[in-house]
Every structure is written in structure tokens, then in C-alpha cells.
C-alpha positions in Angstrom: -5.6 -18.6 10.9 -2.1 -18.2 12.9 -1.2 -15.0 15.0 2.5 -16.5 15.9 5.4 -15.5 13.5 7.2 -18.1 11.8 10.6 -18.9 13.0 12.6 -17.0 10.2 10.3 -13.9 11.4 11.1 -14.2 15.2 15.0 -14.1 13.9 14.2 -10.9 11.7 12.8 -9.4 14.7 15.8 -10.3 17.0 18.8 -9.7 14.7 17.4 -6.3 13.6 16.5 -5.5 17.0 19.7 -6.2 18.8 21.5 -4.2 15.6 19.3 -1.0 16.0 20.0 -0.9 19.4 24.0 -0.2 18.4 23.0 3.2 17.9 21.1 4.8 21.1 19.2 7.8 21.4 22.3 10.1 21.8 23.5 9.1 18.5 19.7 9.8 17.2 19.9 13.1 18.5 22.8 14.4 17.7 21.8 13.4 14.2 18.6 15.0 14.4 20.0 18.2 16.0 22.9 18.7 13.5 20.3 17.4 10.3 23.2 14.5 9.2 22.3 11.5 7.5 22.8 8.2 9.6 25.4 7.2 7.4 26.7 4.7 10.1 23.3 3.5 10.8 23.2 3.0 7.0 26.1 1.3 6.1 25.7 -1.5 9.0 22.1 -2.4 7.9 23.6 -2.4 4.3 26.4 -4.7 5.5 23.9 -6.9 7.1 21.5 -7.3 4.2 18.9 -5.5 5.3 18.2 -3.1 2.3 17.2 -6.0 0.4 14.6 -7.6 2.3 12.3 -7.6 -0.3 14.4 -7.8 -3.7 14.6 -11.1 -5.2 17.1 -13.5 -4.2 18.6 -13.3 -8.5 19.1 -9.8 -8.0 20.8 -10.2 -5.0 18.4 -9.5 -2.0 16.9 -11.5 0.4 13.7 -12.8 -1.3 11.5 -11.6 1.4 7.8 -10.5 1.4 6.3 -6.6 2.8 5.5 -8.7 6.4 9.2 -9.1 6.7 10.1 -5.8 6.3 7.6 -4.3 8.7 9.2 -6.0 10.9 12.2 -5.0 10.3 11.1 -0.9 9.7 8.6 -1.4 13.3 12.4 -2.6 15.5 14.2 0.2 13.6 11.8 2.5 15.1 11.1 1.2 18.4 14.6 1.3 19.0 14.7 5.0 19.1 15.5 5.9 15.9 11.8 6.8 14.9 11.6 8.0 11.2 14.9 9.6 11.1 16.0 5.7 11.1 13.1 4.2 9.3 12.9 6.7 6.8 16.8 6.2 5.5 16.6 2.7 4.9 12.5 2.1 4.2 12.5 3.8 0.4 14.6 1.4 -1.1 12.5 -1.1 0.1 9.3 0.0 -1.2 10.5 2.7 -3.9 12.0 0.1 -5.6 9.1 -2.3 -5.3 7.7 -1.2 -8.9 11.0 -1.7 -10.3 10.7 -5.4 -8.9 7.4 -5.9 -10.5 7.3 -3.8 -13.3 11.2 -3.7 -14.6 12.7 -5.0 -17.5 15.4 -8.1 -16.8 18.1 -5.3 -18.0 16.5 -2.8 -15.7 16.6 -4.8 -12.8 19.8 -6.9 -13.3 21.3 -3.1 -13.5 19.4 -1.3 -10.3 18.0 -3.9 -8.0 21.5 -5.8 -6.8 23.0 -2.2 -6.2 20.7 -1.2 -4.3 20.6 -4.3 -2.3 24.0 -3.9 -1.4 23.4 -0.1 -0.1 25.7 1.1 -2.9 22.4 2.9 -4.7 20.4 5.9 -3.1 16.9 6.3 -5.0 14.8 9.1 -3.7 10.6 8.8 -4.6 9.5 11.5 -6.8 5.8 11.9 -7.2 4.3 14.7 -4.9 3.9 18.0 -6.4 3.5 21.9 -5.1 -0.4 22.2 -7.1 -1.1 18.5 -7.0 -0.8 16.9 -3.4 -2.7 14.1 -2.8 -4.5 14.5 -6.4 -1.8 12.6 -8.1 -3.2 12.6 -11.4 -3.4 16.6 -11.5 0.3 16.3 -11.5 2.3 18.7 -14.2 5.6 17.7 -14.6 6.0 16.3 -18.2 8.1 13.9 -19.9 7.8 14.9 -23.9 9.0 12.2 -26.4 13.0 13.4 -27.9 13.8 10.8 -29.8 14.7 7.2 -28.6 14.8 9.1 -25.0 12.2 11.3 -22.9 13.0 14.8 -21.6 11.2 15.8 -18.0 10.3 19.3 -17.2 8.8 20.0 -13.9 8.9 20.3 -10.0 8.3 18.1 -7.1 8.0 18.0 -3.6 8.9 16.9 -0.5 11.1 14.2 -2.4 13.3 12.5 0.6 16.8 11.9 0.3 17.1 13.7 -2.9 20.4 15.1 -1.2 21.9 11.8 -0.8 20.7 9.8 -4.1 21.9 9.4 -7.2 18.5 8.3 -8.9 15.0 9.1 -8.7 11.5 7.0 -9.3 10.1 9.9 -11.0 6.7 10.3 -12.1 5.8 12.2 -14.9 2.8 12.7 -17.9 3.9 11.4 -21.3 0.0 12.3 -22.1 -1.6 15.3 -20.7 -4.7 15.0 -18.4 -6.9 16.8 -21.3 -5.7 14.6 -23.7 -6.0 11.3 -21.1 -9.0 9.1 -21.3 -9.4 8.4 -17.9 -7.4 10.7 -15.2 -5.2 8.4 -14.1 -4.3 7.2 -17.6 -1.0 9.0 -19.4 1.5 9.1 -16.6 4.9 7.2 -16.8 7.2 6.0 -14.3 10.8 6.4 -14.7 14.0 5.6 -12.9 16.1 8.8 -13.8 19.3 10.2 -12.5 19.3 13.0 -10.5 22.0 14.8 -13.4 22.8 18.1 -11.2 22.8 19.8 -14.7 19.2 19.7 -15.3 18.4 19.2 -11.6 18.2 21.5 -9.0 17.5 20.5 -4.8 16.3 22.5 -2.5 15.7 21.9 0.8 12.7 21.8 3.3 13.5 23.5 6.7 10.8 21.1 8.5 9.2 20.3 12.0 11.0 17.4 12.7 13.3 14.3 11.0 16.3 16.6 10.6 18.4 13.6 9.8 16.7 13.0 6.3 15.8 15.5 4.0 13.3 16.6 2.6 13.1 18.5 -0.7 11.7 20.9 -3.6 13.2 19.1 -6.8 13.1 21.2 -9.9 13.9 19.1 -13.4 15.1 21.4 -16.3 14.7 19.0 -19.5 16.1 15.9 -17.7 17.0 13.4 -20.3 15.8 10.1 -19.5 16.5 6.8 -21.8 14.1 4.6 -22.9 15.8 1.9 -21.0 14.6 3.7 -17.5 11.3 3.4 -18.7 9.2 1.1 -15.4 6.9 -1.0 -17.6 4.5 0.6 -19.9 4.6 3.8 -21.0 1.4 5.9 -20.0 0.3 3.0 -17.2 2.7 4.6 -14.8 -0.1 5.5 -12.1 -1.0 1.9 -12.3 2.9 0.5 -11.3 3.2 3.3 -9.3 0.4 1.1 -6.7 3.3 -1.6 -6.2 4.9 1.1 -4.6 2.4 2.9 -2.6 0.5 -0.3 -0.5 3.8 -1.3 0.8 4.4 2.5 2.2 1.4 2.4 3.4 2.3 -0.6 5.6 5.7 -0.3 6.1 5.1 3.6 7.1 2.0 2.2 9.7 4.7 -0.5 11.3 6.9 3.2 11.5 4.3 4.3 13.4 3.5 1.6 15.5 7.1 1.0 16.7 7.7 4.8 17.4 4.7 4.9 19.6 6.1 1.7 21.1 9.0 3.1 22.1 7.5 6.2 23.5 4.8 4.3 25.4 7.8 2.6 26.9 9.5 5.3 28.0 6.4 6.5 29.9 6.2 3.5 31.3 9.4 3.5 32.8 9.3 7.2 33.6 5.7 6.6 35.5 6.9 3.9 37.4 10.2 5.8 38.7 8.9 9.5 39.1 7.4 9.5 43.1 5.2 12.5 43.6 3.0 13.4 46.6 5.2 10.1 48.2 3.9 7.4 45.1 5.0 6.4 41.9 2.6 8.5 39.7 1.7 5.3 37.3 0.0 4.5 40.3 -2.8 7.1 39.5 -5.2 5.7 37.3 -4.8 9.4 35.4 -1.3 8.5 33.9 -1.9 4.9 34.1 -5.2 4.1 32.4 -4.2 6.4 28.8 -0.5 4.4 29.1 -2.8 1.3 29.0 -5.0 2.7 26.3 -2.5 3.1 24.4 -0.9 0.1 25.0 -4.1 -1.8 23.6 -4.5 0.6 20.7 -1.2 -0.3 19.2 -1.9 -3.8 19.8 -4.8 -3.5 17.3 -2.6 -1.7 14.6 -0.6 -4.7 14.1 -3.2 -6.9 13.8 -3.9 -4.8 10.9 -0.7 -4.4 9.6 -0.2 -8.0 9.5 -3.5 -8.5 8.1 -2.0 -6.0 5.3 0.9 -7.3 4.9 -0.1 -11.2 4.6 -2.6 -10.0 1.8 -0.2 -8.0 0.0 2.7 -10.8 -0.2 -0.2 -13.3 -1.1 -0.8 -11.5 -4.5 -4.4 -10.1 -2.8 -6.0 -6.8 -2.6 -4.9 -5.3 0.0 -6.0 -1.2 -0.8 -8.3 -1.3 2.0 -6.1 -2.9 4.3 -3.2 -1.0 4.2 -4.6 2.5 4.1 -6.7 1.4 7.2 -3.2 -0.1 9.0 -1.7 3.3 8.0 -4.5 5.2 9.4 -4.9 3.4 12.9 -1.0 3.3 13.5 -0.2 7.2 12.6 -3.0 8.1 14.9 -2.3 5.7 18.3 1.4 5.8 17.1 0.9 9.7 17.5 -1.4 9.1 20.7 0.8 7.3 22.7 3.3 9.6 21.7 1.8 13.3 22.9 0.5 10.7 26.0 4.3 9.7 26.9 5.2 13.5 26.6 2.5 14.6 28.9 3.3 11.9 31.5 7.3 13.5 31.5 5.4 16.7 31.9 8.6 19.4 31.4 11.3 16.5 30.5 9.2 15.4 28.2 9.6 18.6 26.1 13.2 18.7 26.9 15.5 17.5 24.2 17.6 15.5 26.9 14.4 13.1 27.1 14.1 12.3 23.5 10.2 11.7 23.6 9.8 15.0 22.3 11.5 14.0 18.8 9.3 10.9 18.7 6.2 13.1 19.0 7.6 15.1 16.4 8.6 12.4 13.8 5.7 10.1 14.4 3.2 13.9 14.1 4.3 13.5 10.3 2.8 9.9 9.5 -1.0 11.3 9.8 0.0 13.6 7.0 2.4 11.6 4.6 2.2 9.6 2.6 -1.3 9.6 2.3 -3.6 12.3 5.1 -5.7 10.8 7.5 -8.5 12.9 5.6 -8.1 10.7 2.2 -7.8 7.8 3.8 -11.7 7.8 5.1 -12.4 9.4 1.9 -11.1 5.9 0.2 -13.4 3.8 2.8 -16.3 5.6 2.8 -16.4 4.9 -1.2 -14.7 1.9 -1.5 -16.1 0.1 1.6 -18.7 1.6 3.0 -20.3 2.4 -0.8 -20.9 6.1 -0.1 -21.0 8.7 -2.7 -17.2 10.4 -3.3 -16.5 13.1 -1.0 -14.1 15.1 -2.9 
């Protein structure tokens, strides 16, 4: 058992940290306030080759694993970029993983080099207003029309749809009623976000304002057979090659956000003097921060285990879910404690802790709720009856 990062992984951490820190809190504060996509940041990471970190070398990427990608995104979040920075990058990394695993050679050659270079933006279209976590209940439907499909339906919480030209889109090709299993009959498409057939409406939300979240309506969107990812009817299973990496990377981002919030709180606790002593000398301040430090260190270990299992081709559903659960719980707790440590200043935008708090909160909801993770653990790890 070796807990040390390899020399290459240490270099990734150092290089990612150095590049991310060129974009300070004032930059992210402005992007968030103005609801402006961080193009300068995105392009800097694209030019450095980081978008293709998990894309095979033959398709223009670095050919590395989800472990390396998790280190990259942890450092992005920990720089103060939090979810505004991480989301700008991570959709290219985990969103295209089903294409890497299941796409045809032609599809991979056509799509992956452009994505790795940062020239192609891809959104992720799975969630629906009436289905939520119950993915097999989606109703977006793709009907055959000669040698193509026509897709009709609605998705919600589609991040970065306004900047993207394509979407990895899950739709039913067989109705739920006609499927032998609930998870059958869904197909994964890499579809064009053609404005003649697609309407995008941005959702006004609590945080992460620099990266849009949207309702997307599909009105007989045509998709060619060559843009089917994997097998028709097996889309849900192909999608899993994006969902487990997504959970691991979200966990790393929650870890990074928790750590930057904790660092700000610790620095403030050393400097802020009340009643003749720094507030960090008081156990009421010191103990919660120390507790958060320990919890974030434990979450990191679960992230490392989950990503190692995934990169080794071993089952990692439980570990990926537990990593996401622990990191998002404890990342938010660290941000909440940081805000409390700063008191009124923590509530002020100019100190940035409130932004970390707003952005890390969403990880307890997305991409899967904490309650659904506990359902999974209870049923699949503990052998308890299905509770939902």
C-alpha cells in the first residue's frame, strides 16, 4: 500500500496549482457577479493541454487517468476558483468518457482531438424535470427516421449548454413499458445543439453564476446514426463510464473548495484579535477548524481509493459514491465553519468565503443527492432492502 503520489502526479499538482493561481479571487468574484463564463481561464488550461488529461494520446490527449484528473481539479478548486473554475473544465473530462470507452473509432477521431484542444464544448444532458434521480423514468424519446433519429423532449440542469455546440444526450429508444428492464431501452447520443431544433433557457440559481445551468427543449432534433455512442438501447450502461468519474471528480472539487475555505479561515483566525488575543487561540474557533482538517484528509483517502479502482478497471461504484458523499459533506462543513469564523466579514462578498459556501453547497445535491448515495450503500453494501 503506497500513499505517495508519483513524480508525474506531483508535477501535475504543482503545474495545475501554479496556473490556477494566476486567476485570483477578484477574477472569480467578477465572473460570478457578472454571470460571465471564464473564457481566459478556460483557454489557459486548454492551451496547457489539461482538458485532454484523460483522453487517449492517439486522440490528442495526455492518456492519463481519473486519479490525475482528480488532482488537477482539486487544485483548480483549491485556488479559489471553486466550482466556477472546475465546472468550466470537468465536463470535457468526465462527460466524454463514455465516448472514449464506447464510441466508434470514427466518432472518437472526429470528436476527441477537438475537445482536448478546447475547440469543442460538450454539455451533459441526462436529468429531466419529472425524472430527477430516477433516470430510467426519462421520457425524452428518439424515434427512428430512416438512417437517423429525431429526438424530442426536455432536459434540465444542463450545465454550459449556452457555450456548447454538442451535448451528450440520453434518450429513450424504447419506452419504459416495452423494456424488459428499467435500465434498458435508453441510448446515448452525441448530438448537435442545433438552434433550429433546440431551445435553451438559463436557470437563475444560488451560486456558480459564471457557468450557466439550463432547461433545454428538443423539438425533433435530428441525430445521425454515426453519432450514437455505443449500442442502441444500452445507453444507461455506457453512461456509467461517465457517472463514476463524475462522482470522483466532484468529490475532488468539494475537497479543494473545502480546503481553500479552511485556509482562509485559518489565516483570519491567526490575524483577527478580539479581547486582546487572536481568535484562533480560542478552542471554540480552533477545534472546528482542526476537525474539518481531519475530515478533509479522510475524504482525500476515499477519493484516491475510488480513482485508483476506476483506473485499474475494477468496480468502484460504492467507493465513487462514498467519496462524493464524504467530500461534499465535509467540504460544505468546512466552508460553513469558515464563514462562521469570519463572522460578518464571512457574509461579505469581498472576502470570498460566502462564494465558496454557495458553490460547495451544490455538491450535496448534484450530480446525485446524499440521500440517494445512502440508498445505494444501504442496499448494495449492507444488503438491506431497497428503501425507495
